[in-house]
C-alpha positions as CSV (number, residue, x, y, z in Angstrom):
1,A,75.8,0.6,-190.2
2,L,78.8,1.9,-192.3
3,I,78.0,5.2,-191.8
4,L,77.8,4.8,-187.8
5,V,81.6,2.4,-187.7
6,I,82.9,5.6,-189.9
7,L,81.8,8.0,-187.2
8,T,83.6,5.8,-184.0
9,F,86.4,5.8,-185.7
10,L,86.4,9.3,-186.6
11,S,84.9,10.3,-183.0
12,V,87.3,8.3,-180.6
13,P,90.6,10.4,-181.4
14,A,88.0,13.6,-179.9
15,W,86.7,11.4,-177.2
16,S,90.3,11.1,-175.9
17,K,91.5,14.3,-175.9
18,I,88.6,16.1,-173.5
19,K,88.7,13.0,-171.7
20,M,92.3,12.3,-171.1
21,S,94.3,15.4,-171.7
22,Q,93.9,17.6,-168.1
23,P,95.4,21.3,-168.5
24,P,97.8,22.2,-165.5
25,S,96.1,23.1,-162.6
26,D,96.4,26.8,-161.0
27,F,94.5,25.6,-158.3
28,V,93.7,22.4,-156.4
29,V,90.8,21.4,-154.3
30,N,90.1,18.3,-152.0
31,V,86.3,17.5,-152.3
32,T,84.8,14.6,-149.8
33,A,80.9,13.3,-150.4
34,K,79.4,12.2,-147.5
35,Q,75.7,11.8,-147.1
36,F,74.4,14.2,-147.5
37,N,77.0,17.1,-147.6
38,W,80.0,18.4,-149.4
39,Q,83.7,18.8,-147.8
40,V,85.9,21.2,-149.0
41,Q,89.6,21.0,-148.2
42,Y,92.1,23.6,-149.3
43,P,95.6,22.7,-149.5
44,N,97.9,23.7,-146.5
45,A,95.0,24.2,-144.4
46,D,93.5,21.9,-142.2
47,K,90.0,23.2,-142.2
48,I,87.0,21.8,-143.7
49,F,84.4,23.7,-145.9
50,L,81.1,22.2,-145.7
51,D,79.1,22.7,-148.8
52,E,81.0,25.9,-150.0
53,M,84.1,26.1,-152.6
54,H,85.6,29.1,-153.1
55,V,87.8,29.2,-156.4
56,P,89.5,32.6,-158.4
57,V,88.2,33.2,-161.6
58,N,90.1,32.1,-164.7
59,K,91.8,29.5,-163.3
60,V,92.0,25.8,-164.1
61,V,90.9,24.4,-160.4
62,L,91.5,20.9,-160.3
63,V,89.3,18.9,-158.0
64,D,90.7,15.7,-156.1
65,L,86.8,13.8,-155.7
66,K,86.3,11.1,-153.0
67,S,83.6,9.4,-151.7
68,Q,83.5,8.1,-147.9
69,D,80.5,6.1,-148.3
70,V,78.0,5.6,-151.7
71,I,78.3,6.8,-155.2
72,H,78.0,10.5,-155.8
73,S,78.2,13.1,-158.1
74,F,79.9,16.2,-158.7
75,F,77.5,18.6,-161.1
76,V,78.2,21.8,-161.8
77,P,75.9,22.4,-165.0
78,Q,77.1,26.2,-165.9
79,F,81.0,24.8,-166.1
80,R,80.5,22.1,-168.0
81,I,81.4,19.4,-165.4
82,K,79.6,16.2,-164.0
83,Q,81.8,13.5,-162.6
84,D,80.9,10.4,-160.3
85,A,82.9,10.2,-156.6
86,V,83.0,6.7,-155.9
87,P,84.1,5.0,-152.5
88,G,87.5,3.8,-152.1
89,R,88.8,5.9,-155.4
90,T,90.1,9.5,-155.9
91,I,89.0,10.7,-159.2
92,R,90.5,14.2,-160.8
93,A,88.1,16.5,-162.7
94,W,88.9,20.1,-163.7
95,F,87.1,22.9,-164.4
96,E,87.6,26.7,-165.5
97,A,85.4,29.1,-164.2
98,T,85.7,32.2,-166.7
99,K,83.1,34.4,-165.0
100,P,82.3,35.4,-161.3
101,G,79.5,34.6,-159.5
102,K,77.8,32.2,-157.1
103,Y,76.9,28.6,-158.6
104,E,74.7,25.9,-157.5
105,W,76.2,22.3,-156.8
106,P,73.8,19.8,-156.3
107,C,74.7,16.1,-155.9
108,A,73.5,14.5,-159.4
109,E,73.3,10.5,-158.2
110,L,70.5,9.4,-156.1
111,C,72.4,8.8,-153.0
112,G,69.9,8.4,-150.3
113,F,66.8,9.5,-148.2
114,G,68.8,13.1,-147.8
115,H,69.8,13.3,-151.4
116,S,67.2,16.3,-152.4
117,G,69.3,18.5,-149.8
118,M,72.6,17.0,-150.5
119,K,74.1,20.8,-152.8
120,G,76.6,22.8,-152.5
121,W,77.7,26.5,-153.8
122,V,81.1,26.7,-156.2
123,Y,81.7,30.8,-155.1
124,V,84.2,32.1,-157.8
125,H,85.6,35.5,-157.0
126,T,88.3,38.0,-158.5
127,A,91.9,37.7,-157.6
128,E,91.6,39.9,-155.3
129,E,88.0,39.1,-153.8
130,Y,89.7,35.6,-153.5
131,Q,92.7,36.7,-151.9
132,K,90.1,38.8,-149.4
133,W,88.6,35.7,-148.8
134,A,91.4,33.1,-148.1
135,A,92.7,35.9,-146.0
136,E,89.6,36.0,-143.6
137,N,88.9,32.2,-143.6
138,L,91.9,29.9,-144.2
139,A,93.8,32.1,-141.8
140,E,92.0,32.4,-139.1
141,G,90.0,29.3,-138.7
142,K,86.5,30.4,-139.4
143,A,85.5,27.2,-141.4
144,K,82.2,25.6,-140.3
145,Q,83.3,22.0,-138.8
């Protein structure tokens, strides 16, 4: 029992640092969960993208999570991030993708009958690819509604 008490006291500062510290963000994305999709909105853009997020590589991405109905869970295992989206609250999470690619983003909280189909994709682009994507999609209204 004494060993567990000592380990607990030694680990509290580490957990506080991990969960409470947030690096300065380079990029912000608003994500709203709704049975059974993810709605992604970028700053200074009125368009909503369904089930896909596009971010630049090697940038700290701040995700403002919300839910319109029930508890959902934002989960991208490759980025080591899992955060619940709770109705009535905005919850911040962050990640930094270090490798370009396409990453699956399933809901990790049983949220109803269509839960198994609630997944999206995070597309991590090089800086040049992201600029091209943003110019083509954020400016011209090609978002899925």
